[in-house]
N, CA and C of each residue as an Amber inpcrd file, in Angstrom:
protein
   384
 -22.4310000  44.7750000  -0.1770000 -23.4090000  44.1110000   0.6740000
 -24.5020000  45.1120000   1.0140000 -25.7110000  44.7120000   0.8390000
 -26.8080000  45.6070000   1.1710000 -27.0640000  45.5850000   2.6780000
 -27.5550000  46.6980000   3.1600000 -27.8120000  46.8320000   4.5910000
 -29.2840000  46.5220000   4.8420000 -29.5620000  45.3070000   5.2590000
 -30.9470000  44.9070000   5.4830000 -31.4530000  45.4440000   6.8180000
 -32.7660000  45.4680000   6.9480000 -33.3850000  45.9110000   8.1920000
 -32.9420000  44.9990000   9.3310000 -32.9220000  43.6880000   9.0810000
 -32.5000000  42.7440000  10.1250000 -31.0700000  43.0130000  10.5660000
 -30.1870000  43.2600000   9.6100000 -28.7830000  43.5050000   9.9350000
 -28.6600000  44.7640000  10.8030000 -29.4260000  45.7880000  10.4730000
 -29.3850000  47.0220000  11.2510000 -29.9080000  46.7940000  12.6730000
 -30.9780000  46.0270000  12.8050000 -31.5360000  45.7100000  14.1250000
 -30.5060000  44.9550000  14.9580000 -29.8630000  43.9690000  14.3590000
 -28.8680000  43.1490000  15.0570000 -27.6790000  44.0090000  15.4880000
 -27.2260000  44.8850000  14.6060000 -26.1110000  45.7690000  14.9350000
 -26.4860000  46.7070000  16.0800000 -27.6750000  47.2540000  16.0550000
 -28.1260000  48.1570000  17.1190000 -28.2190000  47.4290000  18.4610000
 -28.6750000  46.1860000  18.4430000 -28.7420000  45.4050000  19.6800000
 -27.3330000  45.1490000  20.2200000 -26.4040000  44.8190000  19.3540000
 -25.0150000  44.6150000  19.7800000 -24.4750000  45.8780000  20.4490000
 -24.7140000  47.0370000  19.8450000 -24.2560000  48.3010000  20.4270000
 -24.9360000  48.5590000  21.7660000 -26.2270000  48.2880000  21.8330000
 -26.9920000  48.5330000  23.0630000 -26.4900000  47.6520000  24.2050000
 -26.2260000  46.3790000  23.9160000 -25.7800000  45.4650000  24.9660000
 -24.4040000  45.8620000  25.4920000 -23.4760000  46.1430000  24.5850000
 -22.1550000  46.5980000  24.9820000 -21.3910000  45.6850000  25.9210000
 -21.6850000  44.3820000  25.8900000 -21.0870000  43.4510000  26.8490000
 -20.2790000  42.3350000  26.2000000 -19.9540000  42.4610000  24.9220000
 -19.2920000  41.3900000  24.1870000 -20.1710000  40.1280000  24.2250000
 -21.4180000  40.2370000  23.7760000 -22.3720000  39.1380000  23.9150000
 -22.1280000  37.9860000  22.9470000 -22.7190000  36.8440000  23.2950000
 -22.7310000  35.6720000  22.4210000 -23.8810000  35.8150000  21.4360000
 -23.9420000  34.9280000  20.4420000 -25.0520000  34.9110000  19.4940000
 -26.3670000  34.7400000  20.2450000 -26.3780000  33.8360000  21.2200000
 -27.5970000  33.5700000  21.9830000 -28.0810000  34.8150000  22.7120000
 -27.1650000  35.5390000  23.3410000 -27.5450000  36.7580000  24.0630000
 -28.0980000  37.8190000  23.1160000 -27.4800000  37.9590000  21.9620000
 -27.9700000  38.9230000  20.9620000 -29.3360000  38.4900000  20.4530000
 -29.4630000  37.2050000  20.1390000 -30.7470000  36.6850000  19.6500000
 -31.8670000  36.9310000  20.6520000 -31.6350000  36.6420000  21.9190000
 -32.6800000  36.8280000  22.9390000 -33.1190000  38.2830000  23.0150000
 -32.1700000  39.2000000  22.8920000 -32.5050000  40.6290000  22.9390000
 -33.2520000  41.0510000  21.6710000 -32.8130000  40.5650000  20.5150000
 -33.4960000  40.8690000  19.2490000 -34.9200000  40.3300000  19.2900000
 -35.0580000  39.1110000  19.7920000 -36.3430000  38.4040000  19.8090000
 -37.4130000  39.1400000  20.6380000 -37.0000000  39.9170000  21.6210000
 -37.9550000  40.6510000  22.4640000 -38.8490000  41.5700000  21.6350000
 -38.2690000  42.2870000  20.6990000 -39.0230000  43.2460000  19.8830000
 -39.2570000  42.7850000  18.4520000 -38.5360000  41.7470000  18.0390000
 -38.6380000  41.2730000  16.6540000 -38.6770000  39.7450000  16.6440000
 -39.7830000  39.1560000  17.1100000 -39.8410000  37.6930000  17.2500000
 -39.7750000  36.9230000  15.9330000 -39.9180000  37.6110000  14.8070000
 -39.8500000  36.9060000  13.5200000 -38.4170000  36.7240000  13.0230000
 -37.4470000  37.3770000  13.6660000 -36.0490000  37.2210000  13.2670000
 -35.5010000  35.9620000  13.9450000 -35.0610000  35.0190000  13.1340000
 -34.5970000  33.7290000  13.6550000 -33.1640000  33.8040000  14.1670000
 -32.7910000  32.8040000  14.9650000 -31.4190000  32.7100000  15.4640000
 -30.4460000  32.5340000  14.2870000 -30.8600000  31.8000000  13.2730000
 -30.0050000  31.6070000  12.0930000 -29.7400000  32.9430000  11.3950000
 -30.7470000  33.7940000  11.3340000 -30.5810000  35.1180000  10.7310000
 -29.6130000  35.9580000  11.5480000 -29.7300000  35.9080000  12.8640000
 -28.8170000  36.6410000  13.7390000 -27.3960000  36.1320000  13.5210000
 -27.2170000  34.8270000  13.5460000 -25.9020000  34.2130000  13.3650000
 -25.2910000  34.6000000  12.0110000 -26.0700000  34.4620000  10.9570000
 -25.5960000  34.7590000   9.5970000 -25.1980000  36.2350000   9.4670000
 -26.0140000  37.1270000  10.0090000 -25.7300000  38.5530000   9.9050000
 -24.5240000  38.9640000  10.7470000 -24.3650000  38.3750000  11.9260000
 -23.1800000  38.6710000  12.7380000 -21.9060000  38.2530000  12.0070000
 -21.9470000  37.0840000  11.3950000 -20.7690000  36.6170000  10.6470000
 -20.4760000  37.5310000   9.4630000 -21.5150000  38.0000000   8.7970000
 -21.3210000  38.8950000   7.6580000 -20.7750000  40.2500000   8.1130000
 -21.3100000  40.7730000   9.1970000 -20.8020000  42.0370000   9.7380000
 -19.3370000  41.9170000  10.1310000 -18.9640000  40.7900000  10.7510000
 -17.5660000  40.5620000  11.1340000 -16.6800000  40.4170000   9.8980000
 -17.1680000  39.7020000   8.9170000 -16.4050000  39.5040000   7.6800000
 -16.1280000  40.8410000   6.9850000 -17.0870000  41.7610000   7.0910000
 -16.9410000  43.0800000   6.4720000 -16.2560000  44.0920000   7.3980000
 -15.7370000  43.6090000   8.5220000 -15.0360000  44.4520000   9.5010000
 -15.8990000  45.5890000  10.0500000 -17.2020000  45.3460000  10.1500000
 -18.1000000  46.3200000  10.7550000 -18.2350000  46.0630000  12.2560000
 -17.9410000  44.8420000  12.6660000 -17.8780000  44.4490000  14.0700000
 -16.7020000  43.4920000  14.2010000 -16.3640000  43.1280000  15.4270000
 -15.2650000  42.1890000  15.6470000 -15.7980000  40.9130000  16.2930000
 -15.3750000  39.7930000  15.7680000 -15.6960000  38.4980000  16.3620000
 -14.5650000  38.1630000  17.3280000 -14.9230000  37.8140000  18.5630000
 -13.9240000  37.4590000  19.5710000 -13.9960000  35.9520000  19.7790000
 -12.8980000  35.2940000  19.4940000 -12.8110000  33.8490000  19.6620000
 -12.0010000  33.5760000  20.9240000 -12.6260000  32.9300000  21.8870000
 -11.9560000  32.5660000  23.1290000 -11.8080000  31.0540000  23.1740000
 -10.6760000  30.5620000  23.6320000 -10.4820000  29.1090000  23.6900000
 -11.5770000  28.4190000  24.5100000 -12.1300000  27.3620000  23.9680000
 -13.1230000  26.5170000  24.6460000 -14.3880000  27.2690000  25.0640000
 -14.7350000  28.3300000  24.3390000 -15.9280000  29.1040000  24.6740000
 -16.6980000  29.4680000  23.4140000 -17.9260000  29.9350000  23.6160000
 -18.7260000  30.4330000  22.5050000 -18.1130000  31.7330000  21.9970000
 -18.2060000  31.9480000  20.6990000 -17.6880000  33.2020000  20.1640000
 -18.5530000  34.3620000  20.6560000 -17.9210000  35.4960000  20.7490000
 -18.5970000  36.7070000  21.2020000 -18.3770000  37.7960000  20.1650000
 -19.0950000  38.8940000  20.3200000 -19.0270000  39.9610000  19.3320000
 -18.8050000  41.3000000  20.0040000 -18.0710000  42.1520000  19.3060000
 -17.6850000  43.4580000  19.8200000 -18.0000000  44.4860000  18.7470000
 -18.6750000  45.5490000  19.1330000 -18.9840000  46.6030000  18.1670000
 -17.7440000  47.3890000  17.7690000 -16.7130000  47.3540000  18.6090000
 -15.4790000  48.0800000  18.3200000 -14.6120000  47.2910000  17.3510000
 -14.1280000  47.9650000  16.3270000 -13.2690000  47.3030000  15.3470000
 -11.8260000  47.7980000  15.4180000 -11.5730000  48.8090000  16.2420000
 -10.2070000  49.3070000  16.3670000  -9.3640000  48.2950000  17.1480000
  -8.0610000  48.2760000  16.9170000  -7.2060000  47.3320000  17.6530000
  -7.2340000  47.6340000  19.1520000  -7.5980000  46.6520000  19.9450000
  -7.6070000  46.7980000  21.3980000  -7.5910000  45.4140000  22.0320000
  -7.3130000  45.3840000  23.3280000  -7.2220000  44.1390000  24.0530000
  -8.4630000  43.9040000  24.9080000  -8.5750000  42.6840000  25.4130000
  -9.7100000  42.3250000  26.2580000  -9.2280000  41.6840000  27.5540000
 -10.0470000  41.8470000  28.5880000  -9.8150000  41.2300000  29.8910000
 -11.0450000  40.3920000  30.2140000 -10.8330000  39.1470000  30.6330000
 -11.9400000  38.2820000  31.0230000 -11.8250000  37.9730000  32.5060000
 -12.9050000  38.2550000  33.2200000 -12.9370000  37.9530000  34.6520000
 -13.1760000  36.4580000  34.8400000 -12.3200000  35.8160000  35.6140000
 -12.4500000  34.3810000  35.8670000 -13.6020000  34.0710000  36.8080000
 -14.1180000  35.0780000  37.4920000 -15.2200000  34.8640000  38.4200000
 -16.5780000  35.0700000  37.7400000 -16.8460000  36.2750000  37.2370000
 -18.1550000  36.5690000  36.6370000 -18.1900000  36.3040000  35.1360000
 -17.0260000  36.0510000  34.5300000 -16.8690000  35.7400000  33.1140000
 -17.1970000  36.8970000  32.1810000 -17.3050000  38.1050000  32.7120000
 -17.5150000  39.2850000  31.8740000 -16.2390000  39.5880000  31.0980000
 -16.4160000  40.2210000  29.9430000 -15.2770000  40.6240000  29.1210000
 -15.2840000  42.1420000  29.0360000 -14.1090000  42.7200000  29.2400000
 -13.9650000  44.1700000  29.2470000 -12.9490000  44.6020000  28.1910000
 -13.1730000  45.7690000  27.5980000 -12.1770000  46.3670000  26.7170000
 -11.0750000  46.9580000  27.5720000  -9.8380000  46.8030000  27.1390000
  -8.6880000  47.3600000  27.8320000  -8.1310000  48.5020000  26.9910000
  -8.0790000  49.6650000  27.5920000  -7.6300000  50.8770000  26.8960000
  -6.1520000  51.1220000  27.1850000  -5.3020000  50.4240000  26.4730000
  -3.8550000  50.6660000  26.5440000  -3.3430000  50.7540000  25.1200000
  -2.1550000  51.2880000  24.9610000  -1.5790000  51.3880000  23.6210000
  -1.4830000  50.0150000  22.9780000  -1.7350000  49.9760000  21.6870000
  -1.6440000  48.7540000  20.9030000  -0.2690000  48.7720000  20.2260000
   0.7030000  48.0650000  20.7760000   2.0810000  48.1550000  20.2700000
   2.2850000  47.3920000  18.9500000   2.2650000  48.1310000  17.8600000
   2.4590000  47.5120000  16.5460000   3.8770000  46.9960000  16.3600000
   4.8070000  47.4370000  17.2280000   6.1850000  46.9480000  17.1010000
   6.2760000  45.4460000  17.3640000   5.2890000  44.8760000  18.0580000
   5.2510000  43.4160000  18.2440000   5.1100000  42.7410000  16.8830000
   4.1970000  43.2640000  16.0690000   3.9820000  42.7050000  14.7330000
   5.2620000  42.7910000  13.9010000   5.9210000  43.9410000  13.9790000
   7.1460000  44.1480000  13.2160000   8.2690000  43.2260000  13.7000000
   8.3890000  43.0490000  15.0070000   9.4370000  42.1960000  15.5600000
   9.2440000  40.7450000  15.1240000   8.0000000  40.2860000  15.1230000
   7.7210000  38.9130000  14.6900000   8.0350000  38.7600000  13.2100000
   7.6960000  39.7710000  12.4250000   7.9900000  39.7000000  10.9990000
   9.4940000  39.6500000  10.7610000  10.2480000  40.4800000  11.4760000
  11.6960000  40.4950000  11.2930000  12.3430000  39.1920000  11.7460000
  11.8980000  38.6570000  12.8850000  12.5310000  37.4650000  13.4350000
  12.1210000  36.1840000  12.7140000  10.8340000  36.0740000  12.3640000
  10.3290000  34.8170000  11.8080000   9.8870000  34.8960000  10.3480000
   9.7290000  36.1130000   9.8330000   9.3130000  36.2700000   8.4490000
   7.8050000  36.2370000   8.2210000   7.0310000  36.1310000   9.3150000
   5.5780000  36.1440000   9.1750000   5.1060000  37.5660000   8.9010000
   4.1220000  37.7170000   8.0220000   3.4800000  39.0180000   7.8430000
   2.3090000  39.0730000   8.8250000   2.4480000  39.8540000   9.8730000
   1.4150000  39.9610000  10.9030000   0.5160000  41.1480000  10.5720000
  -0.7700000  40.8670000  10.3880000  -1.7360000  41.9280000  10.1020000
  -2.2920000  42.5360000  11.3840000  -2.4250000  41.7200000  12.4080000
  -2.9170000  42.1820000  13.6980000  -2.6260000  41.1030000  14.7320000
  -2.7360000  41.4670000  15.9910000  -2.5840000  40.4800000  17.0640000
  -3.6540000  40.7450000  18.1140000  -3.9760000  39.7020000  18.8560000
  -4.9800000  39.8060000  19.9020000  -4.3690000  39.3350000  21.2210000
  -4.7580000  40.0040000  22.2890000  -4.3060000  39.6110000  23.6150000
  -5.5380000  39.5150000  24.5020000  -5.6360000  38.4150000  25.2280000
  -6.7040000  38.2340000  26.2100000  -6.0560000  38.1190000  27.5780000
  -6.3780000  39.0450000  28.4350000  -5.8870000  39.0220000  29.8090000
  -6.9530000  38.3730000  30.6770000  -6.5500000  37.5990000  31.6710000
  -7.5040000  36.9340000  32.5540000  -7.1590000  37.2390000  33.9960000
  -8.1810000  37.3410000  34.8140000  -7.9930000  37.6050000  36.2310000
  -9.3340000  37.8870000  36.8710000  -9.3330000  38.7280000  37.8810000
 -10.5480000  39.0850000  38.6110000 -10.8200000  40.5720000  38.3920000
 -12.0390000  40.9070000  37.9790000 -12.4050000  42.3030000  37.7570000
 -12.5870000  43.0190000  39.0950000 -12.5680000  44.3420000  39.0960000
 -12.7010000  45.0920000  40.3560000 -13.9830000  44.7660000  41.1230000
 -15.0910000  44.5950000  40.4180000 -16.3540000  44.2910000  41.0940000
 -16.2650000  42.9510000  41.8390000 -15.7350000  41.9430000  41.1610000
 -15.6040000  40.6310000  41.7930000 -14.5270000  40.6400000  42.8570000
 -13.5050000  41.4670000  42.6820000 -12.4340000  41.5640000  43.6610000
 -12.9190000  42.0170000  45.0180000 -14.0300000  42.7470000  45.0190000
 -14.6130000  43.2120000  46.2870000 -15.2960000  42.0660000  47.0380000
 -15.7470000  41.0370000  46.2890000 -16.5140000  39.9650000  46.9100000
 -15.7800000  38.6420000  47.0100000 -14.6970000  38.4920000  46.2380000
 -13.9450000  37.2390000  46.2340000 -12.8630000  37.2970000  47.2970000
 -12.8240000  36.3280000  48.2070000 -11.7560000  36.3500000  49.2240000
 -10.4100000  36.0870000  48.5810000  -9.3910000  36.7810000  49.0560000
  -8.0360000  36.6090000  48.5000000  -7.2310000  35.6300000  49.3100000
């Protein structure tokens, strides 16, 4: 796959945002300095980058897909109040994959975990 100028711009915006943004959020940021890049181009390039494992696509139930510049195995936390998504820095236990393979026979290549709750910032303002 060739590395187009548009793809590089989109990747740089994703890194700059660092917030697990949606296609729309990335497009709006790209559009500020590059108004000729269409939303379809942003969408197509994000999917290609994810397909090539250069970025990670995050699929959340009943929500718009989001994108993560990090491709290493890690977990995410979603705040139920502000809806921000955070990377969680804990060990990624590959023994889960092995246990599922031994018990059920599935070949597990990776697993994803989404934790939900209230982030520290919102915890300061949300009554308990």
